[in-house]
C-alpha positions in Angstrom: 72.8 47.3 -36.7 76.0 45.5 -37.0 74.8 43.0 -34.5 71.6 42.5 -36.3 73.5 41.7 -39.6 75.9 39.5 -37.7 72.7 37.7 -36.2 71.2 37.2 -39.6 74.4 36.1 -41.3 74.9 33.3 -38.7 71.4 32.4 -38.9 71.6 32.0 -42.7 74.7 29.8 -42.6 73.1 27.6 -40.0 69.9 27.3 -42.0 71.6 26.6 -45.2 73.9 24.0 -43.7 71.1 22.1 -41.9 69.8 20.1 -45.0 73.4 19.0 -46.0 74.0 18.0 -42.2 70.6 16.0 -42.0 71.4 13.9 -45.2 74.6 12.5 -43.5 72.6 10.1 -41.6 72.0 6.7 -43.4 69.5 5.4 -41.1 66.3 7.3 -40.5 63.5 5.3 -39.2 60.7 5.6 -36.7 60.2 4.8 -33.0 56.6 3.9 -32.8 54.1 3.1 -30.0 50.7 1.4 -30.1 48.2 -0.1 -27.5 48.6 3.2 -25.5 46.3 3.7 -22.4 46.0 4.5 -18.7 43.3 3.5 -16.3 41.0 6.0 -14.9 41.6 6.9 -11.1 39.4 7.6 -8.1 39.5 11.1 -6.6 41.4 9.5 -3.5 44.1 8.0 -5.5 47.6 9.7 -5.6 49.0 7.2 -8.2 48.0 5.7 -11.5 49.4 3.4 -14.3 50.0 3.8 -18.0 50.6 1.2 -20.6 51.9 0.8 -24.3 53.9 -1.3 -26.5 57.1 0.5 -27.8 58.6 -0.5 -31.2 62.5 -0.4 -31.8 63.2 -0.5 -35.5 66.7 0.0 -35.2 69.8 -2.4 -35.2 71.0 -1.3 -31.8 69.0 -1.5 -28.3 67.1 1.5 -27.4 67.5 2.5 -23.8 64.4 4.2 -22.1 66.1 6.2 -19.2 62.7 7.9 -17.8 59.4 9.2 -18.6 57.6 12.4 -17.6 54.1 14.0 -17.8 52.5 17.3 -16.7 49.8 15.5 -14.9 52.0 13.8 -12.3 55.0 14.7 -10.0 57.1 12.0 -11.7 56.9 8.7 -13.5 58.7 5.6 -12.5 59.2 2.5 -14.7 58.3 -0.4 -12.8 58.1 -4.4 -13.1 56.3 -7.0 -11.4 58.3 -9.9 -10.3 57.5 -13.1 -8.4 59.5 -13.8 -5.2 58.4 -17.2 -4.0 54.6 -16.9 -3.7 54.5 -13.1 -3.4 54.1 -10.8 -6.5 56.3 -7.5 -5.9 56.5 -4.3 -7.8 60.1 -3.0 -8.4 61.3 0.3 -9.8 63.7 0.1 -12.8 66.3 2.7 -13.4 65.9 2.2 -17.2 64.4 -0.1 -19.7 66.4 -1.7 -22.7 64.4 -2.4 -25.9 66.3 -5.0 -27.9 67.2 -4.2 -31.7 64.4 -4.7 -34.1 61.8 -5.7 -31.4 59.1 -4.2 -29.3 58.4 -4.4 -25.5 55.0 -4.4 -23.9 54.3 -2.4 -20.8 51.1 -3.7 -19.5 49.1 -4.8 -16.4 50.9 -7.4 -14.3 54.4 -6.7 -15.7 56.3 -3.8 -16.8 54.5 -0.5 -16.7 54.7 3.1 -16.2 53.8 4.2 -12.5 52.2 7.7 -12.6 53.3 9.1 -9.1 51.7 12.0 -7.5 48.6 12.7 -9.7 47.9 16.3 -9.9 44.0 15.5 -10.6 42.2 12.2 -11.1 42.6 10.5 -14.5 39.0 10.7 -16.2 37.7 8.4 -18.9 38.3 9.8 -22.5 40.9 12.3 -21.1 44.1 12.4 -23.2 47.4 13.4 -21.7 51.2 13.3 -22.9 53.8 11.0 -21.6 57.2 11.8 -22.8 59.7 9.0 -23.2 63.2 10.0 -22.5 65.4 7.7 -24.6 69.3 8.3 -24.7 69.6 11.2 -27.1 65.9 11.8 -27.9 62.6 12.6 -26.3 59.4 11.0 -27.8 56.0 12.4 -26.7 53.1 9.9 -26.6 49.4 10.7 -26.3 47.9 8.7 -23.6 44.0 7.9 -23.6 42.3 7.3 -20.3 40.0 4.2 -20.2 37.8 2.6 -17.6 39.7 0.6 -15.0 40.1 -3.0 -16.3 39.6 -2.1 -20.0 42.1 -2.9 -22.4 44.2 -0.9 -24.8 42.5 1.9 -27.0 42.6 1.0 -30.8 44.5 3.7 -32.3 46.9 4.1 -35.2 50.7 4.0 -34.4 52.3 7.0 -33.0 55.6 7.4 -34.8 58.6 9.8 -34.4 61.6 9.9 -36.8 64.9 9.4 -35.1 68.5 9.5 -36.7 70.7 6.8 -36.0 73.5 7.0 -33.6 76.7 8.5 -35.1 
């Protein structure tokens, strides 16, 4: 019984102190995404690609360290670069989004490489890609479109994020 009382006492103190703690942040804004989509894949494909534009409203750069999803073994951040007359794809360790700007991950440039698909991506399917920034995870719903199609017109996807201390 004493343990139960102690648990509720600690829980009460924690819950009542959260609002005061949360208001100490002076810069609450939203990370947002739009133009989010992935191409459908054939049953023989083991990899796919996902695309989006990510907006950074902050006065400091955001660093995207990685991404993950339940529909694949892992996700790599890739960039397409020209080396002489040859276009090559390179994995990036991270991706920095400059302050108060956005970055587009799209065909022929930076993109998410979906490695080890667990099942084919089917048109109109929606799955979640979680973006892992320094200090915050940001889940993004991704709609699958026909190969060669453009982004799906949807409203922005937002997540509140407190500024760095």
